[in-house]
N, C-alpha and C positions, 0 to 999 in steps of 0.2 A: 396792267401793272398792279392794280389793286388786288387782283387774285393771286399774283406772284408772291406777295408778302404773307398771304394767308396759307400758302402751301405747307403741309405738315412736315415735309423733309427739311425745309428751310428752317422752320422753328426748332426742330431737333438739333440741327447743326449749330445754330446760334447758342442754344442752351449748353451744348457740350463745350463749345469754345469758352463760354463764360465760366463754366465749372472748372476747366483746366486753369484759366487765368486766376481764379479765386484760390485754388490749391497752391499755385506757385507763389502768390502773394503771402498766404498764411505761412508757408514754410520759410520764405525768405525773411520774414519778420521775427522768427524764433531765434534765441541765443544759440550761438555755435553753428549757425547755418553756414555751409561752405560747399563749393562745387566738388564734383568727384575728383579724387586724387589729392585734395588738400589735407586730409587727416594725416597721412604719412609725412607730407611735407612739413606740417606743423610740429609733428613729433621729432623730426630730424633737426629742425632749426631751434627747438626749445633749448634754453640755456640750462646748464647743470654745473654745480660746484662740487668737487670731490677732493678730499685730502688723503694722501697716502704717505707711507714711510718708504724711503728709497735709500740704498747704500750710498755712502759718501766715498768717492774715489779720490786718490791722491796722485797728482802728477809730479814726480820727483825722480831723480836719479837714485834708484834703490841700491845700486852697487856701491854708492858712496855715502848715502845719507839714510838715517833712520828717524822716522817721525812719530811722535807720541802726542797725546792730548786731545786729538780731534774725536768727535762722536762717530760711531759706526754708521748711524743713519741720520737723515734729516727729514723734516716734514715738507712735502710739496703739495700746494693747493692749486688745482687746475680748474679753470672756468672756460666754458665754451659750449658748443652744441652737444646735445646728449650723445649722439652717435660718436662724435670725435673724442669726447672725454672718455667714454667707455672703451673705445678702441685703444686709446693711449694707455689707459690703466692696465688693460689686459696684455698688451704687447710689450710695454715699457721699453720702447726703442729710443731711449734717451738716457742721459746720465747726469748726475750731480757730482761736481768735483771741485777740488781746490788746486790751484796751479802754484807749485813751489819751485818751479824750474829756475827762477831768477831771484829766489830768496836766499838770504845768508844763514849762517849757523846761529842758533839761539831761538828765543821765543818770538813768535810772530802772530799778528792778527791778520787773517786773510779772508777775502770775500769768497762766498760759495757761488759757483757758476752752474748753469744748467744749459745743456746743449742737446739738440736732436728733437726739440718740441716743434710742433706745427705752428706756423705764424698765425694761425687762426685761433690759437689758444692763448688765454691770459693765465699767468701763474704768479705765485709768490712762494718764497722759500723761507723756512724757519729752522735754525737761525740763519740770518743773512751773512754773518761773519763768524768764524771760529778761531780759537787760539790754539796754536800748535807750538811744539818744541822740536826744532830741527837739530839733530846731532850727527856727528860722524858715526858711520856704521862699523860694527866690528863683529866678526864671527870667530869662534874658537871651538875646539873639541874638548870635552870634559868627561871624566868617568862618572858613573852613577853610583851613589852611596845608598845602602839599604838601611832603613830605620823601622824598628818595631819594638813593642813592649814584651820583653822576655817573661815578665811576671804573669802574662796572660796564658802561658802554657800550663796545661793541667799538671797537677802534682804527680811526680813519678815519671813523667814523659821527658824525652830527650830531644833537643833541637839540633838538627844537623846544619851543615853549611848552607846558608841561603844563597840563591842564585838569581841573577837578574839578566834579562835579555831584551834589548842590547846592553852591553856593559859600558858603552860610550855613546854620547850623543853630541850633536852640533848645536851650539848656542849662539843666537844672533840677537843683537840689540844695539842700543846707543852705547858708544864706547865707554862713557862714564859709568853706565849701569853694568855692563859686562865685566869691567875691571873690578867691580865690587863683589862679584860672585865668588863665594868660597867653596860651594859644593852644589851638585845637582842631586836631589834627594828623591828616592822612591820610598814613600812611607806607607806601611801596611797597618791598618787598624784591625788588630786581632780580637776576636771575641774572647771573653774570659773563660778559662777552662778548656782551651783548645786541645783536643786529643787526637788530631789527625793532621796530615800535611796540608799546607795552605798554598793555594794557587790562585792568583788574581792578576788582572790587568790593572795597573795602578798609574795614577797621574804623576808626572814628574814636575818638580818645582825647583826654581833656582833660589838659593839663599846666600846671604852674606854671613860673615863670621859671627854675627850676633843672632842669627836665626831668622832675620827679617826676609820675607819673600820679595824678590826683585822682579821687575818687569822685563822679561826677555822671551824670545821665541825659541822653544826647545823642539828639535826635530830628531826623532819622533817625540811626540808629546806624552806618550805612555810607554810602559814597558811591562813585560811579563815577569812577575815575581813568583818564585817558588821557595817556600820554607818547609823543609822536611821535618816532620814531627813523628817520633817513633817511641816505642817502649820495649824494654827487654822482657823476655818471657822464659819460663822454665817449667818443665813437667816434673813433678815429684810424686812419690808414692804417698798414699794416705795411711796414717798410723792411728788406728782406733784405740781409744783409752777409755775403759769403762769407769763410771763413777756411781757411787751410792748403790752398790749391789745389795740385795737382800740376803740375809744369812740363811744358810741351808739350801741355797740354789747355786747352780753352775750355769754360766752364760757363755754363749759362743756368738761372736760378732763378726759379720762379714759385710764389707762395703760393696754395694752393687757395682760401683765403678771405683777401682782401686787406685786411680791416678787423677791428679788435678793439675791444671795449668795456672801458674801464678804469673802476674804481670807487675813489674815495678822497677825499682832501681837495681841496676845490674850487680853492683857490689853487694847489695842486700840479698839478692837471689843466690849469689854464689855461696853464701853461708848456709842456705837452707838445704838440708839433705832429705827431709820428709816433712809432711804436714800433719801435725798432731790434731786429732779431732776428738773432743771429749763427748762421750755418750752417757747421758743420765739414765740410770736404770731403776731409779727409786719407785716408779709406778709400773714397772714391767713385771707381770706375774706369769705370763705365758709367752710362747713364741709369737713374734710379731715383726712388722717392718716399721721403721721410723725415719722421718726426714730430720736430719740434724744440721743445724747451723754451725759454722766454725768461725773463729776469729782469724783475721789476716795477720801474718807476721809483720813486724816492723819493716818498712821500706816497700811493702807490697800494697798496690792500690786497687787491684781487682783480681778475680779468679774466675775460672771456667771449669766446672760449674761453680755456682755460689753456695750450693747446699749438697749434702751427701745423703743418699738413701742407704740405710743400714738395716740388714736382716739380723734379727736377734732370735737366737734359739736358747731355750732354758730348760733345765731339768733339776730335779732335787739332788742335792749332794748325797754321796754314800754315807750311810749311817744316820740319815735324817728321818728315819722311819720307813715304813713300807710304802714306797713311792714308785711311780712309773713316769716315763718321759711324757711331757705334755705334747 
């Protein structure tokens, strides 16, 4: 027996067993020690709090009643396991609502309810109650009126008949509000100096007779507005008129382009038969070409081209001495 305890294999086995027990003891004494599988379990059962904004729904007979005053969204704070809170926020398979089915006409203070949440979640809602105004519902069809600033149109341009599509819309709201509507307006904000037709999708608004905007649902809420802007034009011949000729010389003037297009007021254009262009010859001593500016007649706002290229030929006048053509 004495030799048995001295055998080397036995000593090695006991040493190994002691080492294993020592390792297990040290690991178990460290913070956060847990058995295999526990980390995931701890993560799933850890509590989390999260606040989100959710739409506030209204339970009411929408064929009879129209409700105003309530917020579009409310704040919902959820508390529970990390996995359950995350799943609930992502799927949002619940609803926040106010129940007005048994409420009467007029202003009411009602409680906000939440349905569809897991019983394992705790929650709070803010606000807990909301104030609403329940009124009789009314729908009617009204024409759309166009509004814009005619002074924004560029000088000389003409505005045609504006067009709106659709020309009529359906208006829905509280009866007291709808009864105050004087007109449905499509307002265009034109840039100053507008010199081309205007096409935009514009928002429609309901106004009373004093111009105050009213709270009503307009269907459709926008319309396509077209304001045609144009200008009259006329092609006229160029009439070159020489000025400040030098004595003893004869000049021949030819416009490279003998016609110009004028744009402006139609009545003004009707009176114009030709465009007079003055050519200053005070510094012209030999044949040359010259770019000449010209003044626009009254009622004309622009021209094409804006300048005229003039070819000038000159020679000495007969009897001005022994001369030859330049």
